[in-house]
N, C-alpha and C positions, 0 to 999 in steps of 0.2 A: 854169823850171817855173811861173812866175807868169803868169797871163792878163793881157792888156792892161789897163792901168788905165783905168777908165771914170769919167767925171764922173757922179756919182749924185745924185739929188735927196733931198729931205726924206723922201719915202715910203720909200726904200730904207734910209736911216739909222734911221728909226723901226722898220722891219721887223727890222733887225739888233738893235736894242735890245730888241725884244719876244721874239725867238727865241733870242738868244745870251746867254751869261753874260759880263758885263764882267770883264776881268782874266783870263779863260780863253780866250774866243773873239775878243775885240776889246778895244782900248783907245781911249778918247776922249781926244784931246789938244787943248790950247788953242794959240792962235797963239804964245804965249810958249814953250810946250813945243816946238813945231815949230822955233822959232829956236834954242832951247838945245840941242836934239838934232841940229841941222844936217840936218834933213830938209825944209827949206823947198822944195826943188825938186820934191818929190812932189806938192805941192798948189799951186794957183794963188796968185799974190801976194795978200796981204791976206786970206788965209783966216782966219776967226775960230776955227774948230774943225775938227778932222778925226777920222776913225775909222780906226784901224790894225787890220787883221785879222790875227790870229795864224795859225800854220800849222793848228791845229785848226779854227779858224773857216773858213779857206780850204777845207779838206776838206769841211766841211759845205755851203759855198756851191756848190762844183762838182758836188755830187750832181745838181743840176738841169741842168748843162751837158751837151751832147751832142756836143761837138767831140772831135777826136782827142787833144788835150792832156788834157782831163778824163778820158777813158778810160785814157790812159797813167798818169795820177796814181792813179786808182782801182786799176788793176792792180797798181801798186807797193804801195799800201796793203794790198790783199788779200794779195798775196804775202808781205809782211812780217808781217802779222798771223798768217797760217796757218803760216808758217815757225816761229813761236814757240809754237804751240799743242801 
């Protein structure tokens, strides 16, 4: 259910930090944390810092996507939300 990982630049990471709440929508991790958590393969070698998006953050990001996967995810979110109302 995860979209293809894209290499994003500083503008996107600044946008994430401006729009999202750290600890709720994303986590910023250092190179040491990447090595300790065994998630080095997700980022290019010698990455000094990375941003990990939570499921809630992912749902916020895909609202702008228009592909089939984004629509499938939103349908599931809407179905789940309204099933519990």
